[in-house]
Every structure is written in structure tokens, then in C-alpha cells.
C-alpha positions, 0 to 999 in steps of 0.5 A: 600295741607291740611290746619291745622285741624279746629273744628266746634263750631256750626252746619255749612253748607259747600258748601250747601251739607255738614253739620258738627255738633259742635265739628266736626274736619274738615281738609280743602283741599286747593288744591281742589279749584285749580280744580274748572272748573268755575275758571280754564277751564282745571284744570287738565292741567298745564296752566300758562294762568290760571294766565294771563289776555288776554294781558299777564299780571298777574291776581290774583286769589282768588282760589290760596292759597299757604299760607292758607286762612282766619283768620289763614293765614300764618303769614310769607306770606309777608316775604316769598313773598318778599324773593321769589321775591328777590331770583328769581330776583337776579338769573334772573338778574345775570344768564342765565338759559339754559335747558339741553334737548330740551324744546320741550321734557320737560314733565310738567305732574304732578307726581301722588304720595300718598299725592298729585300731584307733579311736576317732577324734572328738570335739567338745566344749570346756566350760569353766565352773 
């Protein structure tokens, strides 16, 4: 949820509310953009619809920044996205995923812990096709 610390080199206005002096260390909280009510109608709820168009196709959101943003963007982002794509497509092509419990009983409410909100652990069966 936190980006690497940055240092302001001039007097900087942030979101028209805050002013930092030169030499001030700033810790960007990247997860805060995921709680913007203008972009996400219900930001505190798990809703895959945040990233879907009305016809169900994927919608890219500039508010989702898992690899940071700006000039200090993660240099491994392209490779990470490619690896994740290969990993998940190979699993979905070769295995059937089956929940252990009834899908209606699965609670997707994030767990509140020091340092952030985390998804709960899930168990499921991986069955070869």
C-alpha cells in the first residue's frame, strides 16, 4: 500500500489541500486511490464490477496502481504481468478449480490488520482435466 519515500525539491501543493516544503519526505499511500468514491461507487466493498464495462468486458482504471506510478514505476511490471498471465492461463487450461465449501458461504470481506486490509485465505480443490 505504500510507495517508496520521495523527497520534495520545491514547495509543492498536493490535492490543493496540503503544501510540502522543499526537503520534506513524502510517503505516497497508493491504496488511497482505490477508495475514491468518484471512480468506485462503493469503494469499501469487494466489487469486480469496478473493472468491468456495462457489457462485461474489462475496463482499465488509472486508479489501480499495483506497480506504482510515475517515473519510478516498477521496472519489472511488464515481466510480472506476462508471468501472471502465463501462470493463471496454464492453470485454468489444465485444471478445474472447485471450492471446498458452498460458494454462497464464501466470505470475501477483507480482514482488517495492522498495515492494511487483506483478503482472507481460501481453500479449493485443483482437479486435473
